C-alpha positions as CSV (number, residue, x, y, z in Angstrom):
1,M,0.0,0.0,0.0
2,K,2.9,2.4,0.7
3,L,4.3,1.8,-2.7
4,N,0.9,2.5,-4.3
5,K,0.6,5.7,-2.3
6,L,4.1,6.9,-3.3
7,T,3.4,6.1,-6.9
8,Y,0.2,8.1,-6.7
9,A,2.1,10.9,-5.0
10,C,4.6,11.0,-7.8
11,L,1.8,11.2,-10.3
12,L,0.3,14.1,-8.4
13,S,3.7,15.9,-7.8
14,P,3.3,18.4,-10.7
15,L,0.0,19.5,-9.2
16,L,1.3,19.6,-5.6
17,L,4.4,21.6,-6.6
18,N,2.6,24.1,-8.7
19,S,-0.5,24.7,-6.5
20,S,-0.9,28.0,-4.6
21,L,0.6,26.4,-1.5
22,A,3.8,26.8,0.6
23,L,5.9,24.3,2.4
24,S,5.3,23.6,6.1
25,Q,7.6,21.5,8.1
26,E,6.5,18.5,10.3
27,Q,5.3,19.9,13.6
28,E,7.7,19.2,16.4
29,K,5.5,19.5,19.5
30,P,7.1,20.8,22.8
31,E,6.9,18.3,25.7
32,K,3.4,18.3,27.1
33,D,4.4,17.0,30.6
34,G,5.7,20.5,31.5
35,K,9.4,19.4,31.0
36,L,12.1,20.7,28.7
37,E,12.6,19.1,25.3
38,V,15.9,17.3,24.8
39,I,17.5,19.0,21.8
40,Q,19.8,16.7,19.9
41,V,22.7,18.2,17.9
42,T,25.5,16.7,15.8
43,S,27.9,19.7,16.1
44,Q,30.7,17.3,17.3
45,H,29.7,14.5,14.7
46,R,28.0,12.6,17.5
47,T,24.4,12.7,18.4
48,Q,24.4,14.6,21.7
49,S,22.1,16.7,23.9
50,I,22.9,20.3,23.3
51,Q,23.4,20.6,27.1
52,D,26.3,18.1,26.9
53,V,28.3,19.9,24.2
54,P,31.1,22.1,25.7
55,I,31.0,24.8,23.2
56,S,28.7,27.8,22.5
57,V,26.1,26.5,20.1
58,S,22.5,27.6,19.3
59,A,20.0,25.2,17.7
60,I,16.8,26.2,15.9
61,S,14.5,23.3,15.2
62,G,12.4,22.8,12.0
63,A,9.2,23.7,14.0
64,E,10.8,26.9,15.3
65,L,12.0,27.8,11.8
66,E,8.4,27.6,10.7
67,K,6.7,29.4,13.6
68,A,9.3,32.2,13.5
69,D,8.9,32.4,9.7
70,I,12.7,32.1,9.2
71,N,13.3,31.7,5.4
72,D,16.8,32.9,4.9
73,A,20.1,33.8,6.7
74,S,19.0,37.4,7.4
75,E,16.2,36.0,9.7
76,I,18.5,33.6,11.6
77,A,20.3,36.6,13.1
78,L,17.2,37.6,15.1
79,S,17.2,34.2,16.9
80,V,21.0,33.8,17.4
81,P,22.8,36.1,19.9
82,G,26.1,37.5,18.5
83,F,25.3,36.8,14.8
84,S,24.8,39.8,12.5
85,Y,23.7,39.8,8.9
86,S,23.0,42.5,6.2
87,E,22.9,42.6,2.4
88,F,24.4,45.1,0.0
89,A,22.7,43.1,-2.8
90,P,21.3,39.6,-3.2
91,G,24.4,37.3,-3.1
92,Q,26.6,40.0,-1.6
93,A,26.0,39.8,2.2
94,L,28.0,40.6,5.3
95,L,28.0,37.9,7.9
96,S,29.5,38.7,11.3
97,M,29.9,36.4,14.3
98,R,31.0,38.1,17.5
99,G,32.3,41.0,15.5
100,I,34.5,38.9,13.2
101,S,33.4,39.4,9.5
102,S,34.6,39.6,5.9
103,T,34.0,43.0,4.2
104,D,35.8,42.2,0.9
105,D,33.5,40.2,-1.4
106,G,36.1,39.8,-4.1
107,A,37.0,36.5,-5.7
108,G,40.2,36.0,-3.7
109,I,39.0,36.5,-0.1
110,D,37.2,33.9,2.1
111,N,34.2,34.4,4.4
112,S,34.8,34.6,8.2
113,V,31.6,32.7,8.9
114,G,31.3,29.3,7.3
115,L,28.0,27.8,6.1
116,F,27.6,24.0,5.7
117,L,24.7,22.3,4.1
118,D,24.4,18.7,5.3
119,G,28.2,18.8,5.9
120,V,29.0,20.5,2.5
121,Y,30.9,23.7,2.8
122,I,29.5,26.7,0.9
123,G,32.1,29.4,0.6
124,R,30.9,32.3,-1.6
125,G,28.3,34.8,-0.7
126,A,26.4,34.3,-4.0
127,A,25.4,30.8,-2.9
128,I,24.9,31.3,0.9
129,N,21.5,32.9,1.4
130,F,19.3,30.2,-0.1
131,D,15.7,29.5,0.9
132,M,15.6,27.9,4.4
133,F,12.9,25.3,3.8
134,D,12.5,21.6,4.5
135,L,15.0,21.6,7.3
136,E,15.5,19.4,10.4
137,R,17.3,22.1,12.2
138,I,20.1,24.8,12.1
139,E,23.0,24.7,14.4
140,V,25.1,27.9,14.9
141,L,28.5,27.4,16.5
142,K,30.2,30.6,17.7
143,G,33.9,31.3,17.9
144,P,36.7,29.7,15.8
145,Q,35.8,26.2,14.5
146,G,38.5,24.1,12.9
147,T,39.0,20.8,14.6
148,L,35.7,19.2,13.6
149,F,34.7,20.9,10.3
150,G,36.2,20.4,6.9
151,R,36.8,24.0,6.2
152,N,38.3,26.3,8.9
153,S,36.0,29.1,10.0
154,I,37.5,31.9,12.1
155,G,34.3,33.5,13.3
156,G,31.9,30.6,13.5
157,V,29.8,28.0,11.6
158,I,26.2,27.8,10.5
159,S,25.4,24.2,10.0
160,V,22.1,23.5,8.1
161,I,20.7,20.0,8.3
162,T,17.9,19.1,6.0
163,K,15.2,16.5,6.7
164,K,15.8,13.0,5.3
165,P,13.1,10.9,3.6
166,T,10.5,9.4,6.0
167,D,9.9,5.7,6.7
168,D,6.2,6.2,5.8
169,V,4.7,8.0,2.8
170,T,4.1,11.6,3.8
171,A,3.1,14.6,1.8
172,K,2.2,18.2,2.7
173,I,1.1,21.3,0.8
174,S,0.8,24.8,2.2
175,A,-0.1,28.3,1.0
176,T,0.7,31.8,2.1
177,V,-0.9,35.1,1.0
178,G,-0.2,38.5,2.4
179,N,0.1,42.2,1.9
180,E,2.9,43.7,-0.3
181,G,2.0,41.1,-2.9
182,I,3.2,38.2,-0.8
183,I,2.6,34.8,-2.3
184,R,4.3,31.6,-1.2
185,Y,3.6,28.0,-2.2
186,A,5.4,24.7,-2.2
187,G,5.0,21.1,-1.1
188,Y,6.9,17.9,-0.3
189,I,6.5,14.2,-0.9
190,S,8.6,11.7,1.1
191,G,8.6,8.0,1.7
192,P,9.9,4.5,0.7
193,I,10.4,3.5,-2.9
194,T,11.6,0.0,-2.4
195,E,12.6,-2.0,0.7
196,D,16.1,-0.4,0.7
197,L,15.5,2.9,-1.1
198,S,13.6,5.9,0.0
199,G,13.2,9.4,-1.5
200,K,12.0,12.9,-1.0
201,L,11.2,15.8,-3.2
202,S,10.6,19.4,-1.9
203,Y,9.7,22.6,-3.7
204,S,9.3,26.2,-2.5
205,Y,8.3,29.4,-4.2
206,R,8.4,32.9,-2.6
207,H,7.3,36.2,-4.1
208,N,6.6,39.7,-3.0
209,D,6.0,42.8,-5.1
210,G,8.7,45.0,-3.5
211,F,9.0,47.0,-0.4
212,V,10.6,50.2,-1.9
213,D,9.0,52.6,-4.5
214,N,11.1,54.3,-7.2
215,V,9.3,57.7,-7.4
216,V,11.2,58.6,-10.6
217,L,10.5,55.5,-12.7
218,G,7.3,54.3,-11.0
219,T,8.7,50.8,-10.3
220,K,8.8,48.5,-7.2
221,L,12.2,47.7,-5.8
222,Q,13.5,45.2,-3.2
223,D,11.1,42.5,-4.3
224,E,11.4,38.7,-4.1
225,D,10.9,36.0,-6.7
226,T,12.6,32.8,-5.7
227,N,12.2,29.1,-6.7
228,S,13.9,26.4,-4.8
229,V,13.8,22.6,-5.2
230,R,15.6,19.9,-3.3
231,G,15.6,16.1,-3.7
232,Q,17.1,13.2,-1.8
233,L,17.6,9.5,-2.3
234,V,18.7,7.3,0.6
235,Y,19.9,3.7,0.0
236,N,20.2,1.5,3.1
237,T,23.0,-1.1,3.2
238,D,23.7,-3.8,5.8
239,N,25.9,-1.5,7.9
240,G,24.9,2.0,6.9
241,E,23.4,4.2,4.1
242,W,24.2,6.2,1.0
243,T,22.5,9.6,0.6
244,L,22.3,11.3,-2.8
245,S,21.2,15.0,-2.5
246,A,20.6,17.6,-5.1
247,D,19.3,21.2,-4.8
248,Y,18.6,24.1,-7.1
249,M,17.7,27.8,-6.5
250,K,16.8,30.5,-8.9
251,D,16.4,34.1,-7.7
252,D,15.2,37.0,-9.9
253,R,14.8,40.4,-8.3
254,A,14.8,44.2,-8.9
255,D,17.1,46.8,-7.5
256,M,17.7,47.0,-3.7
257,G,16.2,50.6,-3.7
258,R,19.1,52.4,-2.1
259,I,18.8,56.0,-0.9
260,P,21.1,58.8,0.4
261,I,20.9,59.1,4.2
262,A,23.8,61.5,4.9
263,N,25.5,64.2,2.8
264,N,29.0,64.8,1.5
265,A,27.5,66.7,-1.4
266,P,23.8,67.6,-0.7
267,V,22.4,64.3,-2.1
268,V,19.8,64.0,0.6
269,D,18.3,67.3,-0.4
270,I,18.5,66.2,-4.1
271,A,16.6,63.0,-3.3
272,A,13.9,65.1,-1.7
273,A,13.8,67.4,-4.8
274,N,13.4,64.2,-6.9
275,G,10.3,63.2,-5.0
276,V,11.4,61.3,-2.0
277,T,9.1,62.2,0.9
278,K,9.1,59.2,3.2
279,A,10.8,55.9,4.1
280,R,11.2,53.1,1.6
281,Q,11.5,55.3,-1.4
282,S,14.2,55.7,-4.0
283,A,14.7,58.3,-6.7
284,S,17.3,56.6,-9.0
285,P,17.0,57.2,-12.7
286,Y,18.4,53.7,-13.3
287,D,16.3,50.5,-12.9
288,G,18.6,47.8,-11.6
289,Y,18.3,44.0,-11.3
290,A,19.7,41.0,-9.6
291,K,19.6,37.4,-10.9
292,R,21.1,34.3,-9.1
293,E,21.2,30.6,-9.7
294,A,22.8,28.1,-7.3
295,S,22.9,24.3,-7.4
296,G,24.7,21.4,-5.8
297,I,24.9,17.7,-5.7
298,S,26.4,15.5,-3.0
299,L,26.9,11.9,-2.2
300,S,27.5,11.0,1.4
301,G,28.0,7.6,3.0
302,E,27.7,6.7,6.7
303,F,28.7,3.3,7.8
304,Q,29.0,1.5,11.2
305,F,31.8,-1.0,11.9
306,D,32.7,-2.8,15.1
307,S,35.6,-0.5,15.6
308,G,33.9,2.8,14.7
309,N,31.9,4.9,12.2
310,F,33.1,6.0,8.8
311,T,31.7,9.0,6.8
312,T,32.5,10.2,3.3
313,I,31.1,13.3,1.7
314,T,31.7,14.1,-1.9
315,A,30.1,17.3,-3.3
316,S,30.1,19.6,-6.3
317,R,28.4,23.1,-6.2
318,S,28.0,26.0,-8.6
319,A,26.5,29.4,-8.5
320,K,26.0,32.3,-10.9
321,S,25.2,35.8,-9.9
322,D,24.5,38.8,-12.2
323,W,23.4,42.1,-11.0
324,A,23.5,45.8,-11.9
325,M,22.2,48.3,-9.3
326,A,22.1,52.0,-8.6
327,A,24.8,52.9,-6.1
328,I,23.5,56.3,-5.1
329,G,19.7,56.1,-5.2
330,T,19.0,59.5,-6.7
331,G,19.8,61.7,-9.8
332,L,22.8,64.0,-9.2
333,G,22.9,66.3,-12.2
334,A,21.3,69.1,-10.2
335,I,24.4,69.4,-8.0
336,G,26.7,70.0,-10.9
337,L,28.0,66.5,-11.5
338,P,28.2,65.5,-15.2
339,W,26.1,62.4,-14.5
340,D,22.9,61.2,-12.8
341,E,23.7,57.8,-11.3
342,L,26.6,55.6,-10.6
343,V,25.9,51.9,-11.5
344,D,27.7,49.0,-10.0
345,E,27.5,45.9,-12.2
346,I,28.8,42.4,-11.2
347,H,28.9,39.1,-12.9
348,E,30.2,36.1,-10.9
349,D,30.5,32.4,-11.7
350,I,31.6,29.9,-9.0
351,D,32.4,26.2,-9.2
352,S,33.6,24.2,-6.2
353,F,34.4,20.6,-5.3
354,S,35.0,19.1,-1.9
355,Q,35.8,15.7,-0.5
356,E,35.8,14.8,3.2
357,F,36.6,11.6,5.0
358,R,35.9,11.2,8.7
359,W,36.4,8.4,11.3
360,V,34.7,8.4,14.7
361,S,35.6,5.7,17.2
362,N,36.2,4.8,20.9
363,I,39.2,3.4,22.7
364,G,38.0,1.8,25.9
365,D,35.1,3.2,27.8
366,N,36.5,6.7,28.6
367,F,38.1,7.9,25.3
368,N,36.5,8.7,22.0
369,Y,38.0,10.5,19.0
370,T,37.3,11.9,15.6
371,V,39.9,12.2,12.8
372,G,39.3,13.5,9.3
373,A,40.8,14.7,6.0
374,F,39.4,17.5,3.8
375,Y,40.1,18.6,0.2
376,F,38.5,21.6,-1.4
377,T,38.8,23.5,-4.7
378,E,36.9,26.6,-5.8
379,D,37.2,28.5,-9.1
380,T,35.6,31.9,-9.1
381,S,35.4,34.3,-12.0
382,R,34.1,37.8,-11.1
383,S,33.8,41.0,-13.1
384,E,32.8,44.3,-11.6
385,E,32.0,47.3,-13.7
386,F,31.4,50.9,-12.7
387,W,29.6,53.1,-15.2
388,I,27.4,56.2,-15.0
389,T,24.2,57.4,-16.6
390,K,23.3,60.8,-18.0
391,A,20.0,62.0,-19.5
392,G,20.9,63.4,-23.0
393,T,24.5,63.9,-24.1
394,Y,27.6,65.1,-22.5
395,D,30.6,66.6,-24.3
396,G,33.9,64.8,-24.1
397,F,32.4,61.3,-23.7
398,K,31.1,58.8,-26.1
399,I,27.6,57.8,-25.1
400,Q,25.4,54.8,-25.5
401,D,21.6,54.9,-25.0
402,V,20.3,52.7,-22.1
403,G,16.6,53.2,-22.2
404,T,16.0,56.9,-21.5
405,Q,19.5,57.3,-20.1
406,A,22.9,57.7,-21.8
407,R,25.7,55.4,-20.6
408,I,28.9,57.4,-20.0
409,G,32.2,55.7,-19.6
410,N,32.9,52.1,-18.5
411,E,35.6,50.9,-16.2
412,Y,35.9,47.3,-14.9
413,T,37.9,44.8,-13.0
414,L,38.0,41.1,-13.7
415,S,39.2,38.6,-11.0
416,D,39.8,34.9,-11.5
417,N,40.7,32.9,-8.4
418,A,41.6,29.2,-8.2
419,A,41.7,28.2,-4.6
420,T,42.9,24.8,-3.3
421,S,42.8,23.7,0.3
422,Y,44.0,20.5,2.1
423,A,43.4,19.8,5.7
424,V,43.7,17.1,8.3
425,Y,42.0,17.4,11.7
426,G,41.3,15.5,14.9
427,Q,39.8,15.7,18.3
428,G,39.7,13.4,21.3
429,N,37.6,13.4,24.4
430,F,39.0,11.7,27.6
431,E,36.7,11.1,30.5
432,I,38.9,11.4,33.6
433,N,36.0,10.4,35.8
434,D,32.2,10.6,35.9
435,K,32.4,14.4,36.2
436,T,35.4,15.6,34.3
437,T,36.2,15.4,30.6
438,V,39.3,16.8,28.8
439,T,39.1,17.5,25.0
440,L,42.1,18.2,22.8
441,G,42.0,18.9,19.1
442,A,44.1,20.3,16.3
443,R,43.9,21.0,12.6
444,Y,46.6,21.5,9.9
445,T,45.6,23.5,6.8
446,K,47.4,24.3,3.6
447,D,45.8,26.8,1.2
448,K,46.9,27.9,-2.2
449,K,45.4,30.6,-4.4
450,D,46.2,31.4,-8.1
451,Y,44.9,34.8,-8.9
452,L,44.4,36.8,-12.1
453,A,43.4,40.4,-11.9
454,T,42.6,42.6,-14.9
455,A,41.5,46.3,-14.7
456,V,40.6,48.7,-17.5
457,D,40.5,52.5,-16.8
458,C,38.1,53.2,-19.8
459,G,40.8,53.5,-22.3
460,G,42.5,51.0,-24.7
461,D,41.4,48.8,-27.5
462,R,39.2,45.9,-26.5
463,A,38.7,44.4,-29.9
464,G,39.1,40.6,-30.0
465,T,38.5,40.3,-26.2
466,E,35.5,39.1,-24.3
467,F,34.9,42.7,-23.3
468,E,34.8,44.2,-26.8
469,N,31.1,44.8,-26.7
470,F,31.4,46.8,-23.5
471,F,31.5,50.6,-24.0
472,A,34.9,52.3,-23.8
473,C,35.2,56.0,-23.2
474,D,37.7,58.4,-24.8
475,G,40.8,59.7,-23.1
476,G,41.8,57.0,-20.8
477,I,41.7,58.1,-17.1
478,G,38.8,60.5,-16.6
479,G,36.1,58.7,-18.4
480,S,34.0,57.7,-15.5
481,V,34.4,58.1,-11.7
482,N,38.0,56.7,-11.8
483,I,37.4,54.0,-9.2
484,V,39.7,52.1,-11.6
485,A,42.7,54.4,-12.1
486,E,45.0,52.1,-14.2
487,S,44.9,49.5,-16.8
488,F,46.8,46.3,-16.0
489,T,46.9,42.5,-15.7
490,V,48.7,40.7,-12.9
491,T,48.9,37.0,-12.0
492,P,50.0,36.6,-8.4
493,E,49.9,33.3,-6.5
494,E,50.5,32.5,-2.8
495,T,50.4,29.6,-0.4
496,W,49.7,29.6,3.3
497,S,49.6,27.0,6.0
498,D,48.4,26.9,9.6
499,F,48.2,24.8,12.7
500,S,45.1,25.5,14.8
501,P,44.9,23.7,18.2
502,M,42.1,23.7,20.8
503,A,41.7,22.4,24.4
504,S,38.6,22.2,26.6
505,L,37.8,21.1,30.1
506,Q,34.3,20.1,31.0
507,Y,33.0,19.5,34.6
508,K,29.6,18.2,35.5
509,L,28.2,19.9,38.5
510,D,25.3,17.3,38.7
511,S,23.2,15.2,36.3
512,S,21.6,18.3,34.7
513,S,24.3,21.1,34.7
514,M,27.9,21.5,33.8
515,V,30.7,24.2,33.3
516,F,33.4,24.3,30.7
517,A,36.5,26.2,29.7
518,T,37.8,26.3,26.2
519,I,40.7,27.8,24.3
520,S,40.9,27.6,20.5
521,R,42.7,29.2,17.7
522,G,41.0,30.2,14.4
523,F,42.5,30.9,11.0
524,K,41.2,32.6,7.9
525,S,43.3,32.1,4.7
526,G,45.1,34.9,3.1
527,G,44.1,36.1,-0.4
528,F,43.8,38.9,-2.9
529,G,41.6,41.9,-2.6
530,G,38.7,42.4,-5.1
531,S,38.0,45.3,-7.5
532,Q,41.5,46.7,-7.1
533,G,41.9,49.9,-9.2
534,V,45.7,50.1,-9.1
535,K,48.3,47.5,-10.1
536,T,50.3,47.7,-6.8
537,A,47.2,46.8,-4.7
538,A,46.2,43.9,-7.0
539,S,49.7,42.4,-7.0
540,V,50.2,42.0,-3.3
541,S,48.5,39.3,-1.3
542,V,46.7,39.8,2.0
543,D,48.0,37.8,4.9
544,P,45.9,35.4,6.9
545,E,43.9,36.4,9.9
546,T,44.1,34.6,13.2
547,A,41.9,34.6,16.3
548,T,42.6,33.1,19.7
549,N,39.5,32.6,21.7
550,F,39.0,31.9,25.4
551,E,35.6,30.8,26.7
552,L,34.0,30.0,30.1
553,G,30.5,28.5,29.9
554,Y,27.7,27.1,32.0
555,K,24.8,24.9,30.9
556,G,22.0,23.8,33.2
557,D,18.5,22.4,33.2
558,L,17.0,23.7,36.5
559,L,13.8,23.7,38.5
560,D,13.0,20.1,37.9
561,D,13.8,20.4,34.2
562,T,11.5,23.3,33.5
563,L,14.2,26.0,33.2
564,R,17.1,25.8,30.8
565,F,19.8,28.5,31.3
566,N,23.1,28.7,29.3
567,A,25.7,31.4,29.5
568,T,29.1,31.9,27.9
569,A,31.7,34.6,28.6
570,F,34.5,34.9,26.0
571,K,37.5,36.9,25.1
572,T,39.2,36.9,21.6
573,D,42.5,38.2,20.4
574,Y,42.0,39.0,16.7
575,K,45.1,39.8,14.6
576,D,45.9,40.9,11.1
577,L,42.4,42.1,10.2
578,Q,41.7,41.9,6.5
579,V,40.2,45.4,6.1
580,V,38.7,46.6,2.8
581,R,38.4,50.4,2.4
582,F,37.9,53.1,-0.2
583,G,41.4,54.5,-0.3
584,P,42.9,57.5,-2.1
585,V,45.1,56.9,-5.2
586,A,46.6,59.3,-7.7
587,G,44.3,60.1,-10.6
588,S,41.1,58.9,-8.9
589,E,38.4,61.4,-8.0
590,F,36.6,58.9,-5.7
591,G,39.5,56.6,-4.7
592,T,39.6,52.9,-5.2
593,F,39.1,49.7,-3.2
594,I,42.1,48.6,-1.2
595,T,42.3,45.5,1.0
596,D,45.1,45.4,3.6
597,N,46.0,43.7,6.9
598,L,45.4,46.5,9.3
599,G,46.0,46.2,13.1
600,T,44.5,44.0,15.7
601,A,41.3,43.9,17.8
602,D,40.2,42.9,21.3
603,I,36.8,41.2,21.6
604,Q,35.1,40.3,24.7
605,G,31.5,39.5,25.5
606,L,28.7,37.5,27.1
607,E,26.0,35.4,25.6
608,V,23.0,34.1,27.5
609,D,20.0,32.0,26.4
610,F,17.1,30.5,28.4
611,Q,13.9,28.5,28.0
612,W,11.3,28.3,30.8
613,I,8.3,25.9,30.6
614,V,5.8,27.6,33.0
615,N,3.2,24.9,32.4
616,D,1.8,22.7,29.7
617,N,0.3,25.8,28.0
618,L,2.8,28.6,28.5
619,S,6.5,28.9,27.9
620,F,9.1,31.7,27.5
621,S,12.5,31.7,25.8
622,G,15.1,34.3,24.9
623,N,18.7,35.2,24.2
624,Y,21.1,38.1,24.9
625,A,24.5,39.0,23.5
626,Y,26.8,41.7,24.8
627,L,29.8,42.7,22.6
628,D,32.7,44.9,23.6
629,T,35.1,45.3,20.7
630,E,38.1,47.7,20.1
631,V,40.5,47.9,17.2
632,N,44.2,48.6,17.9
633,D,47.0,50.0,15.8
634,L,44.6,50.6,12.9
635,I,45.9,53.4,10.6
636,I,44.0,54.1,7.4
637,E,45.4,56.4,4.6
638,T,43.1,59.2,3.5
639,N,43.3,62.1,1.2
640,S,44.4,64.3,4.1
641,G,47.0,61.7,5.3
642,P,47.1,58.8,7.7
643,N,44.2,58.5,10.1
644,D,44.6,56.5,13.4
645,I,41.2,55.1,14.3
646,S,42.5,52.9,17.1
647,G,39.9,52.6,19.9
648,K,36.9,52.4,17.6
649,P,34.6,49.3,17.7
650,L,34.7,46.7,15.0
651,T,32.2,47.0,12.2
652,A,29.0,44.8,12.3
653,A,29.4,44.4,16.1
654,P,26.3,45.7,17.9
655,E,27.0,46.2,21.6
656,N,23.7,44.7,22.7
657,S,21.3,42.4,20.9
658,Y,18.5,40.2,22.3
659,S,15.3,38.4,21.6
660,L,12.4,37.4,23.8
661,V,9.7,34.9,22.8
662,A,6.4,33.9,24.5
663,N,4.4,30.8,23.4
664,Y,0.9,30.0,24.6
665,F,-1.0,26.8,23.7
666,H,-4.7,26.4,24.2
667,P,-6.3,23.0,23.4
668,T,-10.1,22.9,22.5
669,E,-12.6,20.4,21.2
670,V,-12.0,21.7,17.7
671,G,-8.2,21.7,17.8
672,E,-5.3,23.5,19.4
673,F,-4.7,27.2,19.3
674,D,-1.2,28.6,19.8
675,V,0.1,32.2,20.0
676,R,3.7,33.2,19.5
677,L,5.0,36.7,20.2
678,Q,8.7,37.7,19.6
679,Y,10.4,40.9,20.5
680,S,13.9,41.5,19.0
681,H,16.4,44.3,19.6
682,V,19.7,45.2,17.9
683,D,21.9,48.1,18.9
684,E,23.3,50.5,16.3
685,Q,26.2,49.0,14.3
686,S,29.1,50.8,12.6
687,R,29.7,49.9,8.9
688,D,32.8,52.1,8.3
689,Y,35.9,53.0,10.4
690,L,36.4,56.5,9.1
691,D,32.8,57.8,8.7
692,D,30.7,57.6,11.9
693,R,27.5,58.2,9.9
694,V,27.8,54.8,8.1
695,I,25.7,52.7,10.5
696,I,22.9,50.2,10.6
697,D,20.2,51.7,12.8
698,E,19.3,50.5,16.2
699,H,15.9,48.8,15.7
700,D,13.3,46.9,17.6
701,L,11.0,44.4,15.8
702,I,7.9,42.6,17.1
703,D,6.5,39.5,15.3
704,L,3.2,37.8,16.1
705,R,1.8,34.5,15.0
706,I,-1.7,33.0,15.9
707,G,-2.1,29.4,14.8
708,W,-4.8,26.7,14.9
709,V,-4.2,23.0,14.3
710,S,-7.1,20.6,13.8
711,K,-7.5,17.7,16.2
712,D,-6.3,15.2,13.6
713,E,-3.4,17.5,12.9
714,D,-4.0,17.4,9.2
715,L,-4.9,21.0,8.8
716,E,-3.2,24.1,10.2
717,I,-4.1,27.8,9.6
718,A,-1.9,30.6,10.9
719,L,-2.2,34.4,10.9
720,W,1.1,36.2,11.2
721,V,2.5,39.7,11.4
722,K,6.2,40.7,11.1
723,N,7.5,44.1,12.1
724,L,4.1,44.6,13.9
725,A,4.9,48.3,14.8
726,D,5.9,49.0,11.2
727,K,9.3,50.4,12.2
728,D,11.3,52.3,9.6
729,Y,15.0,51.4,9.8
730,I,18.1,51.2,7.6
731,A,19.3,47.5,7.3
732,H,22.6,48.2,5.5
733,S,24.7,51.3,4.7
734,Y,27.9,52.2,3.0
735,V,29.8,55.3,1.8
736,V,30.6,56.5,-1.7
737,G,31.8,59.9,-2.9
738,P,28.5,61.8,-2.8
739,G,27.6,60.6,0.7
740,V,26.3,57.7,2.9
741,I,23.8,55.4,1.2
742,G,21.3,53.2,3.0
743,V,19.2,50.1,2.2
744,W,15.8,49.9,3.8
745,G,14.6,47.2,6.2
746,A,11.3,45.5,5.4
747,P,8.0,47.1,6.5
748,R,5.1,45.5,8.4
749,T,4.0,42.4,6.5
750,I,0.8,40.5,7.3
751,G,-0.2,37.1,6.0
752,V,-2.2,33.9,6.4
753,T,-0.7,30.5,5.9
754,A,-2.7,27.3,5.4
755,T,-1.1,23.9,5.6
756,Y,-2.7,20.5,4.8
757,R,-1.2,17.1,5.4
758,V,-2.1,15.0,2.3
759,W,-0.9,11.8,3.8
């Protein structure tokens, strides 16, 4: 009968996956006996209670992901203390953990926060922020992680674990409609195919019309139009299983809708003159776009032997990102500039391959260990162009019509990076007695990068090259804004190696609480800065970053297992910061991008999370993160000379952030009602060391969800509101020549979601 159902489901799948319905996860009910739920994690490659893991880790279950309406990486940050996320553009995001982040998005620089999808490392930003659907849970590990993950991560790790096929045939469909043109639909089908083979197919579609109005062009900006599909096949053997996974995402969006928020020239006043009167408006004369595709396939095997467990993970991933967006957000001709808008255009192609082998075993009753080997290659080709628009003509430049605009000048950089990484790692846990465990680990990494950087300053003959159809201005330097000040091609290469140890001491106070102390060293590979406008900057490699982290932590289930309280205090010595800045160079009006190792930083802080089960119907949970950061010996060259900014905080490091959640359940004869209320606060964050106006606003967000589940649990209907108070805030900001430019956060959104269990 199961096979017949699955066959029937496969026949119905085109209907299920194209109905006006959105994916809803299997409900994970909280314990109804008034006790805390045991949260199982695999952050140490062993299934353990999160309360037994001597590291700072946050876990978000599939049920919580659904109730909190967490759909991408930006929304994870509201539920994880110490994690910050913002987007300059889709596929160009800034991830920061405890103040450690990567601000250079070029082809030759790595991320500071690593993302793993079912154990597969995803390195580039263009492939990171995929749709968070059909998940078992998300585990967020804070601080340097190297001894248990294939790729070293200096700031932390986000480990995403998808749901595997079910033992019985199951299928769900769900739909969401809301204001701002919100439509979401998807579904999944899962179950056995033969006695040894099971499968799953999931699909998700997300759409909104756009949160920002372009008052000049009459278009909607900062919209969403995303399709995601994921499939799995699991084949069971006598001593384990093989899992074949594949996923694909396509994202097609308009411009981010940026707007000036602080003046160098009077661009804020110009925006108002162009029709900007309130929040979430843009006045750009250029209509931008962003298109992304990301896909991957992996084969993993997990096998149990008498002497231990063996895991192999082989994966190939690719991503393509193309976008062109207005950099200023308003026309500038009225202030005397010979152009209206600066356009930043990027094309990026990424292909990666990874292979990991891992062995987990015990020696006797009091020692267990993990050893592994990791191989990774990534080829990235990235072009970035800077060009400007002008209505009509402008003497001294060739022009090309772009709709109603004239395209003046064209300068670009092209970066090709071939990265290869080898690593071996290991960790052992020795139980000295029933209360005390000592953990020692280490990792050796060797990274190599072969880089090619090309820059064109608007002059020269491009005939016969792949860029011959791009517009070239007359006169060489001076054609556009001179972010690219020279024409050159360089082919540097460099190799780095690192040994990263860790040690931890864990002591159980009783059967439900423990304390731990950990010291670990993190490493981020060196590299080559992106979009360099001068040859000297593109030819020189950036040295690796290192971070030495000290932690003291407590984890306890208290009050007869009704209150969970975890706290971690930490201090990090952060050295050789890879800082990207807009620096002055000869012949450039605006300056150019320069990435250097500049100074050190001291980081210290406290993280707290709790969960309190008041009774069967009421519970509270929350988290809090305090960050105290300070940069040292950080000197940045400016047009007026060197500027010592030592003593300032790190960027993307809010001093205080917290989230509080209340859940209320009320069973009735017609089903169960549940109410979820979340309040989140994030302090102001700096986004630039030199200009104190470049910030992300302090903001408070309130989310509300009221749900009903039928008695047979086949039907669920939920009303939800995000940003209940409709707060206006800037979610990302940066500086260019005319001033400080901001990206708006989302407004209040209201919707209804209906979910139906087909089987």
